N, CA, C and O atoms as CSV, one atom per row, in Angstrom:
chain,resi,resn,atom,element,x,y,z
A,1,MET,N,N,26.138,53.601,26.299
A,1,MET,CA,C,25.605,53.523,27.539
A,1,MET,C,C,25.185,51.970,28.465
A,1,MET,O,O,24.548,51.068,27.920
A,2,LEU,N,N,25.589,51.901,29.669
A,2,LEU,CA,C,25.307,50.340,30.259
A,2,LEU,C,C,23.506,50.419,30.514
A,2,LEU,O,O,22.926,51.428,30.916
A,3,THR,N,N,23.061,49.544,30.285
A,3,THR,CA,C,21.709,49.298,30.591
A,3,THR,C,C,21.590,49.520,32.271
A,3,THR,O,O,22.585,49.375,32.982
A,4,ARG,N,N,20.277,49.884,32.821
A,4,ARG,CA,C,19.971,50.245,34.172
A,4,ARG,C,C,20.316,49.450,34.752
A,4,ARG,O,O,21.056,49.773,35.682
A,5,VAL,N,N,19.986,47.864,34.560
A,5,VAL,CA,C,20.071,46.920,35.728
A,5,VAL,C,C,21.654,46.533,35.552
A,5,VAL,O,O,22.149,45.720,36.332
A,6,ARG,N,N,22.437,47.128,34.514
A,6,ARG,CA,C,24.025,47.000,35.016
A,6,ARG,C,C,24.633,48.232,35.871
A,6,ARG,O,O,25.827,48.488,36.021
A,7,ARG,N,N,23.843,48.730,36.242
A,7,ARG,CA,C,24.578,49.879,37.249
A,7,ARG,C,C,24.143,50.294,38.599
A,7,ARG,O,O,22.932,50.350,38.814
A,8,ILE,N,N,25.033,50.609,39.593
A,8,ILE,CA,C,24.764,50.336,40.830
A,8,ILE,C,C,24.404,51.955,41.029
A,8,ILE,O,O,25.118,52.843,40.565
A,9,THR,N,N,23.065,52.223,41.868
A,9,THR,CA,C,22.828,53.655,42.033
A,9,THR,C,C,22.372,53.749,43.491
A,9,THR,O,O,22.689,54.796,44.057
A,10,ALA,N,N,21.695,52.857,44.195
A,10,ALA,CA,C,21.683,52.807,45.469
A,10,ALA,C,C,22.705,52.886,46.461
A,10,ALA,O,O,23.586,52.034,46.581
A,11,SER,N,N,22.585,53.985,47.231
A,11,SER,CA,C,23.699,54.242,48.224
A,11,SER,C,C,23.856,53.083,49.260
A,11,SER,O,O,24.954,52.937,49.796
A,12,LYS,N,N,22.793,52.229,49.578
A,12,LYS,CA,C,23.001,51.066,50.303
A,12,LYS,C,C,23.880,49.941,49.565
A,12,LYS,O,O,24.716,49.243,50.140
A,13,ASP,N,N,23.588,49.885,48.332
A,13,ASP,CA,C,24.589,49.174,47.558
A,13,ASP,C,C,26.266,49.418,47.222
A,13,ASP,O,O,27.098,48.576,46.885
A,14,PHE,N,N,26.408,50.683,47.412
A,14,PHE,CA,C,27.645,51.241,47.336
A,14,PHE,C,C,28.118,50.727,48.744
A,14,PHE,O,O,29.089,49.969,48.742
A,15,ARG,N,N,27.438,51.113,50.154
A,15,ARG,CA,C,27.989,50.877,51.247
A,15,ARG,C,C,28.439,49.357,51.466
A,15,ARG,O,O,29.433,48.959,52.072
A,16,ARG,N,N,27.386,48.563,50.774
A,16,ARG,CA,C,27.991,47.116,50.583
A,16,ARG,C,C,29.123,46.689,50.428
A,16,ARG,O,O,29.885,46.034,51.139
A,17,VAL,N,N,29.200,47.264,49.087
A,17,VAL,CA,C,30.330,47.081,48.509
A,17,VAL,C,C,31.788,47.494,49.210
A,17,VAL,O,O,32.784,46.788,49.369
A,18,TYR,N,N,31.579,48.763,49.539
A,18,TYR,CA,C,32.828,49.355,50.438
A,18,TYR,C,C,33.167,48.710,51.702
A,18,TYR,O,O,34.284,48.656,52.215
A,19,ARG,N,N,32.018,48.202,52.164
A,19,ARG,CA,C,32.134,47.347,53.773
A,19,ARG,C,C,32.753,45.789,53.324
A,19,ARG,O,O,33.865,45.384,53.663
A,20,ALA,N,N,31.857,45.090,52.561
A,20,ALA,CA,C,32.153,43.631,52.321
A,20,ALA,C,C,33.233,43.143,51.175
A,20,ALA,O,O,33.849,42.079,51.103
A,21,GLY,N,N,33.248,44.249,50.338
A,21,GLY,CA,C,33.955,44.120,49.279
A,21,GLY,C,C,35.845,43.871,49.074
A,21,GLY,O,O,36.556,43.995,50.071
A,22,HIS,N,N,36.239,43.651,48.206
A,22,HIS,CA,C,37.471,43.412,48.256
A,22,HIS,C,C,38.077,44.814,47.185
A,22,HIS,O,O,37.420,45.175,46.208
A,23,LYS,N,N,39.351,45.450,47.561
A,23,LYS,CA,C,39.724,46.591,47.125
A,23,LYS,C,C,41.271,46.245,46.270
A,23,LYS,O,O,42.091,45.338,46.411
A,24,VAL,N,N,41.224,47.070,45.626
A,24,VAL,CA,C,42.269,47.086,44.495
A,24,VAL,C,C,42.947,48.416,44.392
A,24,VAL,O,O,42.147,49.274,44.021
A,25,SER,N,N,44.075,48.844,44.584
A,25,SER,CA,C,44.164,50.164,44.226
A,25,SER,C,C,45.443,50.360,43.298
A,25,SER,O,O,46.453,49.665,43.185
A,26,GLY,N,N,45.029,51.638,42.621
A,26,GLY,CA,C,46.237,51.754,41.435
A,26,GLY,C,C,46.766,53.474,41.637
A,26,GLY,O,O,46.457,54.174,42.602
A,27,LYS,N,N,47.333,53.761,40.868
A,27,LYS,CA,C,47.798,55.014,40.669
A,27,LYS,C,C,46.661,56.139,40.458
A,27,LYS,O,O,46.668,57.227,41.034
A,28,LEU,N,N,45.874,55.790,39.719
A,28,LEU,CA,C,44.582,56.681,39.106
A,28,LEU,C,C,43.384,56.250,39.771
A,28,LEU,O,O,42.671,57.178,40.154
A,29,LEU,N,N,42.959,55.039,40.019
A,29,LEU,CA,C,41.756,54.474,40.546
A,29,LEU,C,C,41.880,53.869,41.515
A,29,LEU,O,O,43.031,53.714,41.923
A,30,LYS,N,N,40.698,53.247,42.318
A,30,LYS,CA,C,40.595,52.328,43.421
A,30,LYS,C,C,39.558,51.356,42.863
A,30,LYS,O,O,38.589,51.944,42.383
A,31,LEU,N,N,39.515,50.298,42.811
A,31,LEU,CA,C,38.493,49.185,42.473
A,31,LEU,C,C,37.873,48.617,43.530
A,31,LEU,O,O,38.625,48.033,44.310
A,32,TYR,N,N,36.474,48.617,43.836
A,32,TYR,CA,C,35.955,47.683,44.991
A,32,TYR,C,C,35.293,46.716,44.195
A,32,TYR,O,O,34.773,47.061,43.134
A,33,HIS,N,N,35.246,45.282,44.680
A,33,HIS,CA,C,34.281,44.365,44.018
A,33,HIS,C,C,33.575,43.346,44.996
A,33,HIS,O,O,33.954,43.026,46.123
A,34,LEU,N,N,32.608,42.967,44.399
A,34,LEU,CA,C,31.805,42.042,45.658
A,34,LEU,C,C,31.116,41.152,44.907
A,34,LEU,O,O,30.837,41.594,43.793
A,35,VAL,N,N,30.688,39.881,45.165
A,35,VAL,CA,C,30.001,39.145,44.222
A,35,VAL,C,C,28.454,39.331,44.800
A,35,VAL,O,O,28.143,39.395,45.989
A,36,ASN,N,N,27.720,39.388,43.857
A,36,ASN,CA,C,26.203,39.843,43.922
A,36,ASN,C,C,25.224,38.630,43.531
A,36,ASN,O,O,25.647,37.585,43.037
A,37,GLN,N,N,24.067,38.844,43.764
A,37,GLN,CA,C,23.092,37.461,43.646
A,37,GLN,C,C,22.746,37.406,41.888
A,37,GLN,O,O,22.181,36.424,41.407
A,38,GLN,N,N,23.041,38.233,41.297
A,38,GLN,CA,C,22.498,38.413,40.029
A,38,GLN,C,C,23.415,37.731,38.955
A,38,GLN,O,O,24.613,37.541,39.162
A,39,PRO,N,N,22.820,37.397,37.870
A,39,PRO,CA,C,23.677,36.630,36.784
A,39,PRO,C,C,24.600,37.774,35.911
A,39,PRO,O,O,25.440,37.485,35.059
A,40,TYR,N,N,24.218,39.155,36.352
A,40,TYR,CA,C,25.318,40.067,35.637
A,40,TYR,C,C,26.164,40.759,36.482
A,40,TYR,O,O,26.152,40.560,37.697
A,41,THR,N,N,27.016,41.686,35.857
A,41,THR,CA,C,27.872,42.339,36.677
A,41,THR,C,C,27.288,43.724,36.816
A,41,THR,O,O,26.430,44.018,35.984
A,42,ARG,N,N,27.588,44.575,37.677
A,42,ARG,CA,C,26.980,45.968,37.979
A,42,ARG,C,C,27.934,46.598,37.979
A,42,ARG,O,O,28.964,46.051,38.373
A,43,PHE,N,N,27.977,47.942,37.554
A,43,PHE,CA,C,29.093,49.098,37.601
A,43,PHE,C,C,28.306,50.298,38.454
A,43,PHE,O,O,27.155,50.711,38.315
A,44,GLY,N,N,29.459,50.748,39.484
A,44,GLY,CA,C,29.403,51.902,40.007
A,44,GLY,C,C,30.333,52.837,40.240
A,44,GLY,O,O,31.392,52.444,40.729
A,45,TYR,N,N,30.160,54.314,39.942
A,45,TYR,CA,C,31.208,54.976,39.853
A,45,TYR,C,C,31.093,56.159,40.855
A,45,TYR,O,O,30.015,56.748,40.922
A,46,SER,N,N,32.402,56.644,41.838
A,46,SER,CA,C,32.501,57.591,42.790
A,46,SER,C,C,33.467,58.620,42.381
A,46,SER,O,O,34.662,58.367,42.228
A,47,ILE,N,N,33.009,59.644,42.226
A,47,ILE,CA,C,33.988,61.033,41.740
A,47,ILE,C,C,34.099,61.770,42.692
A,47,ILE,O,O,33.010,62.343,42.687
A,48,SER,N,N,34.735,62.214,43.628
A,48,SER,CA,C,35.044,63.201,44.563
A,48,SER,C,C,34.862,64.502,43.967
A,48,SER,O,O,35.039,64.677,42.761
A,49,LYS,N,N,34.490,65.492,44.815
A,49,LYS,CA,C,34.508,67.023,44.284
A,49,LYS,C,C,35.774,67.647,44.346
A,49,LYS,O,O,36.077,68.753,43.899
A,50,LYS,N,N,36.699,66.585,45.122
A,50,LYS,CA,C,38.445,66.911,44.930
A,50,LYS,C,C,38.859,66.823,43.820
A,50,LYS,O,O,39.883,67.452,43.558
A,51,VAL,N,N,38.202,65.997,42.746
A,51,VAL,CA,C,38.674,65.704,41.480
A,51,VAL,C,C,38.467,67.178,40.731
A,51,VAL,O,O,39.232,67.433,39.801
A,52,GLY,N,N,37.574,68.042,41.064
A,52,GLY,CA,C,37.454,68.915,40.012
A,52,GLY,C,C,35.791,69.169,40.145
A,52,GLY,O,O,34.938,68.551,40.783
A,53,LYS,N,N,35.702,70.340,39.272
A,53,LYS,CA,C,34.282,70.742,39.032
A,53,LYS,C,C,33.240,69.852,38.223
A,53,LYS,O,O,33.699,68.950,37.523
A,54,ALA,N,N,32.015,70.029,38.272
A,54,ALA,CA,C,31.499,69.177,37.715
A,54,ALA,C,C,31.574,68.725,36.227
A,54,ALA,O,O,31.403,67.543,35.932
A,55,VAL,N,N,31.850,69.745,35.230
A,55,VAL,CA,C,32.484,69.365,33.987
A,55,VAL,C,C,33.333,68.104,33.990
A,55,VAL,O,O,33.066,67.014,33.486
A,56,LYS,N,N,34.492,68.511,34.715
A,56,LYS,CA,C,35.435,67.443,34.719
A,56,LYS,C,C,35.189,66.286,35.098
A,56,LYS,O,O,35.610,65.279,34.527
A,57,ARG,N,N,34.247,66.300,36.433
A,57,ARG,CA,C,33.893,64.944,37.174
A,57,ARG,C,C,33.099,64.322,35.968
A,57,ARG,O,O,33.430,63.186,35.631
A,58,ASN,N,N,32.100,64.938,35.295
A,58,ASN,CA,C,31.082,64.125,34.582
A,58,ASN,C,C,32.070,63.651,33.195
A,58,ASN,O,O,31.873,62.587,32.607
A,59,ARG,N,N,32.942,64.445,32.876
A,59,ARG,CA,C,33.790,63.862,31.922
A,59,ARG,C,C,34.598,62.569,32.282
A,59,ARG,O,O,34.643,61.615,31.505
A,60,LEU,N,N,35.069,62.577,33.183
A,60,LEU,CA,C,35.732,61.381,33.814
A,60,LEU,C,C,34.809,60.273,34.009
A,60,LEU,O,O,35.226,59.185,33.611
A,61,LYS,N,N,33.654,60.301,34.529
A,61,LYS,CA,C,32.711,59.226,34.596
A,61,LYS,C,C,32.274,58.668,33.266
A,61,LYS,O,O,32.157,57.459,33.064
A,62,ARG,N,N,31.997,59.761,32.215
A,62,ARG,CA,C,31.713,58.925,31.040
A,62,ARG,C,C,32.691,58.259,30.731
A,62,ARG,O,O,32.388,57.117,30.385
A,63,ARG,N,N,34.196,58.585,30.697
A,63,ARG,CA,C,34.924,57.901,30.094
A,63,ARG,C,C,35.326,56.357,30.647
A,63,ARG,O,O,35.821,55.425,30.013
A,64,LEU,N,N,34.829,56.453,32.415
A,64,LEU,CA,C,35.042,55.108,32.826
A,64,LEU,C,C,33.746,54.376,32.231
A,64,LEU,O,O,33.850,53.199,31.884
A,65,ARG,N,N,32.630,54.998,32.118
A,65,ARG,CA,C,31.438,54.169,31.670
A,65,ARG,C,C,31.706,53.307,30.359
A,65,ARG,O,O,31.328,52.147,30.190
A,66,GLU,N,N,32.341,53.993,29.571
A,66,GLU,CA,C,32.496,53.656,28.304
A,66,GLU,C,C,33.688,52.659,28.134
A,66,GLU,O,O,33.730,51.896,27.168
A,67,ILE,N,N,34.638,52.685,29.081
A,67,ILE,CA,C,35.891,51.567,29.031
A,67,ILE,C,C,35.242,50.561,29.819
A,67,ILE,O,O,35.719,49.456,29.562
A,68,CYS,N,N,34.129,50.516,30.877
A,68,CYS,CA,C,33.554,49.259,31.420
A,68,CYS,C,C,32.779,48.662,30.145
A,68,CYS,O,O,32.884,47.473,29.845
A,69,ARG,N,N,31.941,49.631,29.369
A,69,ARG,CA,C,30.910,48.920,28.775
A,69,ARG,C,C,31.555,48.199,27.711
A,69,ARG,O,O,31.135,47.112,27.315
A,70,GLN,N,N,32.820,48.925,27.121
A,70,GLN,CA,C,33.537,48.076,25.894
A,70,GLN,C,C,34.282,46.696,26.478
A,70,GLN,O,O,34.358,45.714,25.741
A,71,HIS,N,N,34.636,46.675,27.360
A,71,HIS,CA,C,35.205,45.395,28.342
A,71,HIS,C,C,34.096,44.774,28.701
A,71,HIS,O,O,34.505,43.643,28.964
A,72,LEU,N,N,32.932,44.785,28.886
A,72,LEU,CA,C,31.628,44.106,29.836
A,72,LEU,C,C,32.251,42.831,29.736
A,72,LEU,O,O,32.764,42.434,30.782
A,73,ALA,N,N,32.343,42.025,28.654
A,73,ALA,CA,C,32.421,40.770,28.487
A,73,ALA,C,C,33.521,40.245,29.279
A,73,ALA,O,O,33.609,39.047,29.547
A,74,SER,N,N,34.355,41.113,29.656
A,74,SER,CA,C,35.892,40.456,30.036
A,74,SER,C,C,35.605,40.230,31.657
A,74,SER,O,O,36.258,39.471,32.375
A,75,PHE,N,N,34.638,40.943,32.019
A,75,PHE,CA,C,34.482,40.826,33.614
A,75,PHE,C,C,33.641,39.630,34.055
A,75,PHE,O,O,32.558,39.462,33.494
A,76,HIS,N,N,34.073,38.707,35.093
A,76,HIS,CA,C,33.349,37.723,35.270
A,76,HIS,C,C,31.719,38.226,35.690
A,76,HIS,O,O,31.593,39.381,36.097
A,77,PRO,N,N,30.809,37.573,35.612
A,77,PRO,CA,C,29.375,37.604,35.772
A,77,PRO,C,C,29.195,37.631,37.176
A,77,PRO,O,O,30.028,37.092,37.904
A,78,GLY,N,N,28.019,38.303,37.714
A,78,GLY,CA,C,27.762,38.274,39.185
A,78,GLY,C,C,28.587,39.061,39.941
A,78,GLY,O,O,28.707,38.705,41.114
A,79,LEU,N,N,29.210,40.064,39.580
A,79,LEU,CA,C,29.967,40.970,40.404
A,79,LEU,C,C,29.348,42.449,40.677
A,79,LEU,O,O,28.657,42.919,39.774
A,80,ASP,N,N,29.513,43.084,41.654
A,80,ASP,CA,C,29.455,44.609,41.619
A,80,ASP,C,C,30.715,45.268,42.113
A,80,ASP,O,O,31.348,45.113,43.157
A,81,VAL,N,N,30.931,46.177,40.892
A,81,VAL,CA,C,32.117,46.732,41.013
A,81,VAL,C,C,32.059,48.336,40.965
A,81,VAL,O,O,31.380,48.850,40.076
A,82,VAL,N,N,32.651,49.038,41.761
A,82,VAL,CA,C,32.768,50.227,42.212
A,82,VAL,C,C,34.091,50.946,42.047
A,82,VAL,O,O,35.082,50.759,42.753
A,83,ILE,N,N,33.974,51.946,40.844
A,83,ILE,CA,C,35.322,52.375,40.702
A,83,ILE,C,C,35.637,53.819,41.228
A,83,ILE,O,O,35.359,54.841,40.601
A,84,VAL,N,N,36.179,53.787,42.308
A,84,VAL,CA,C,36.731,55.237,42.681
A,84,VAL,C,C,37.627,56.094,42.167
A,84,VAL,O,O,38.766,55.714,42.435
A,85,ALA,N,N,37.599,57.154,41.500
A,85,ALA,CA,C,38.433,57.934,41.123
A,85,ALA,C,C,39.398,58.881,41.938
A,85,ALA,O,O,38.895,59.472,42.894
A,86,ARG,N,N,40.698,59.080,41.665
A,86,ARG,CA,C,41.553,59.735,42.564
A,86,ARG,C,C,41.677,61.195,41.512
A,86,ARG,O,O,41.133,61.337,40.417
A,87,GLU,N,N,42.481,62.089,42.166
A,87,GLU,CA,C,42.587,63.251,42.114
A,87,GLU,C,C,43.392,63.669,40.577
A,87,GLU,O,O,43.253,64.652,39.849
A,88,GLN,N,N,44.410,62.267,40.452
A,88,GLN,CA,C,45.132,62.504,39.411
A,88,GLN,C,C,44.398,62.112,37.710
A,88,GLN,O,O,44.781,62.535,36.619
A,89,ALA,N,N,43.157,61.096,38.043
A,89,ALA,CA,C,42.364,60.535,36.985
A,89,ALA,C,C,41.984,61.662,35.826
A,89,ALA,O,O,42.088,61.591,34.602
A,90,VAL,N,N,41.496,62.744,36.696
A,90,VAL,CA,C,41.001,63.521,35.728
A,90,VAL,C,C,41.903,64.293,34.512
A,90,VAL,O,O,41.400,64.738,33.481
A,91,GLU,N,N,43.001,64.339,34.777
A,91,GLU,CA,C,43.813,64.569,33.873
A,91,GLU,C,C,44.764,63.560,32.729
A,91,GLU,O,O,45.451,63.856,31.752
A,92,ALA,N,N,44.379,62.110,33.466
A,92,ALA,CA,C,45.004,60.914,32.401
A,92,ALA,C,C,44.170,60.906,31.249
A,92,ALA,O,O,42.962,61.140,31.272
A,93,PRO,N,N,44.904,60.604,30.152
A,93,PRO,CA,C,44.427,60.133,29.067
A,93,PRO,C,C,43.678,58.901,29.048
A,93,PRO,O,O,43.921,58.003,29.855
A,94,TYR,N,N,42.695,58.803,28.085
A,94,TYR,CA,C,41.804,57.807,28.027
A,94,TYR,C,C,42.393,56.592,27.909
A,94,TYR,O,O,41.839,55.656,28.486
A,95,GLU,N,N,43.404,56.384,27.286
A,95,GLU,CA,C,44.500,55.030,27.039
A,95,GLU,C,C,44.716,54.738,28.567
A,95,GLU,O,O,44.147,53.790,29.109
A,96,GLU,N,N,45.524,55.550,29.214
A,96,GLU,CA,C,46.024,55.267,30.737
A,96,GLU,C,C,44.838,54.713,31.612
A,96,GLU,O,O,44.940,53.903,32.533
A,97,LEU,N,N,43.586,55.369,31.097
A,97,LEU,CA,C,42.302,55.035,32.504
A,97,LEU,C,C,42.096,53.849,31.817
A,97,LEU,O,O,42.061,52.879,32.573
A,98,GLU,N,N,41.941,53.583,30.594
A,98,GLU,CA,C,41.733,51.941,30.187
A,98,GLU,C,C,42.814,50.876,30.731
A,98,GLU,O,O,42.504,49.726,31.039
A,99,LYS,N,N,43.746,51.249,30.789
A,99,LYS,CA,C,44.834,50.529,30.939
A,99,LYS,C,C,44.940,50.201,32.651
A,99,LYS,O,O,45.293,49.131,33.147
A,100,GLU,N,N,44.613,51.184,33.229
A,100,GLU,CA,C,44.343,51.103,34.789
A,100,GLU,C,C,43.066,50.070,35.114
A,100,GLU,O,O,43.054,49.156,35.938
A,101,VAL,N,N,42.209,50.412,34.395
A,101,VAL,CA,C,40.611,49.762,34.839
A,101,VAL,C,C,41.385,47.904,34.471
A,101,VAL,O,O,41.545,47.012,35.303
A,102,LEU,N,N,41.631,47.874,33.348
A,102,LEU,CA,C,42.069,46.221,32.783
A,102,LEU,C,C,42.972,45.948,34.146
A,102,LEU,O,O,42.655,45.031,34.903
A,103,ASN,N,N,43.991,46.706,34.386
A,103,ASN,CA,C,45.098,45.892,35.350
A,103,ASN,C,C,44.694,46.037,36.718
A,103,ASN,O,O,45.331,45.360,37.525
A,104,LEU,N,N,43.755,46.786,37.167
A,104,LEU,CA,C,43.157,46.640,38.433
A,104,LEU,C,C,41.980,45.341,38.587
A,104,LEU,O,O,41.655,44.783,39.635
A,105,GLY,N,N,41.594,45.133,37.537
A,105,GLY,CA,C,40.713,43.924,37.178
A,105,GLY,C,C,41.471,42.754,37.014
A,105,GLY,O,O,41.067,41.755,37.609
A,106,ARG,N,N,42.594,42.662,36.258
A,106,ARG,CA,C,43.461,41.413,36.500
A,106,ARG,C,C,44.030,41.417,37.803
A,106,ARG,O,O,44.149,40.282,38.264
A,107,TRP,N,N,44.449,42.414,38.600
A,107,TRP,CA,C,45.192,42.019,39.959
A,107,TRP,C,C,44.057,41.792,41.146
A,107,TRP,O,O,44.309,41.283,42.238
A,108,GLY,N,N,42.607,42.328,40.668
A,108,GLY,CA,C,41.371,41.904,41.559
A,108,GLY,C,C,40.822,40.237,41.208
A,108,GLY,O,O,39.943,39.568,41.753
A,109,LYS,N,N,41.711,39.932,40.116
A,109,LYS,CA,C,40.889,38.695,39.749
A,109,LYS,C,C,39.464,38.382,39.453
A,109,LYS,O,O,38.836,37.394,39.832
A,110,ILE,N,N,39.033,39.408,38.693
A,110,ILE,CA,C,37.800,39.557,38.147
A,110,ILE,C,C,37.457,39.832,36.793
A,110,ILE,O,O,36.370,40.102,36.282
A,111,LEU,N,N,38.807,39.689,36.228
A,111,LEU,CA,C,38.600,39.555,34.520
A,111,LEU,C,C,38.153,38.001,33.910
A,111,LEU,O,O,38.516,37.223,34.793
A,112,VAL,N,N,37.568,37.260,32.865
A,112,VAL,CA,C,37.326,36.518,32.588
A,112,VAL,C,C,38.903,35.693,32.255
A,112,VAL,O,O,39.533,34.793,32.810
A,113,ASN,N,N,39.108,36.559,31.033
A,113,ASN,CA,C,40.286,35.751,30.405
A,113,ASN,C,C,41.497,37.075,30.714
A,113,ASN,O,O,41.571,38.006,29.912
A,114,ARG,N,N,42.212,37.033,31.691
A,114,ARG,CA,C,43.040,38.039,32.360
A,114,ARG,C,C,44.268,38.013,31.227
A,114,ARG,O,O,44.721,39.045,30.732
A,115,GLU,N,N,44.728,36.688,30.899
A,115,GLU,CA,C,45.933,37.088,30.441
A,115,GLU,C,C,45.604,37.934,28.771
A,115,GLU,O,O,46.435,38.704,28.291
A,116,SER,N,N,44.797,37.737,28.347
A,116,SER,CA,C,44.559,38.808,26.956
A,116,SER,C,C,44.302,39.845,27.125
A,116,SER,O,O,44.380,40.624,26.174
A,117,GLU,N,N,43.869,40.322,28.459
A,117,GLU,CA,C,43.720,41.596,28.959
A,117,GLU,C,C,44.747,42.742,29.252
A,117,GLU,O,O,44.578,43.945,29.055
A,118,ILE,N,N,45.853,42.107,29.768
A,118,ILE,CA,C,46.791,42.858,30.147
A,118,ILE,C,C,47.628,43.591,29.310
A,118,ILE,O,O,48.376,43.169,28.429
A,119,ILE,N,N,47.377,44.991,29.758
A,119,ILE,CA,C,48.104,46.094,29.027
A,119,ILE,C,C,49.175,46.794,29.608
A,119,ILE,O,O,49.150,47.311,30.725
A,120,ASP,N,N,50.315,46.796,28.652
A,120,ASP,CA,C,51.531,47.080,29.061
A,120,ASP,C,C,51.975,48.602,28.939
A,120,ASP,O,O,53.099,48.948,29.302
């Protein structure tokens, strides 16, 4: 699990990333990112009730957290990243979600070593 300082929890921080950040969209997810004033990257997750009941939403959120934790070193430091799940994401296998997160990071130019992170 990501440490507390690496999580975005405040509504004002989510709003700031949505309003001033850059957006990259994929089939399963949308990724918003914005430079922050800290030396580390923070992650936030937004999963609508349209995705499903709480059990499905929480499972998806746990998967996204684990993907970000495993690839933490791949993201540039000093970013706020918000991942918004689309309805199709709840049915997607873990590998497909991982591929989508890394590809969105590559397209958004927020990965440190983008070439080694491309998953086809």
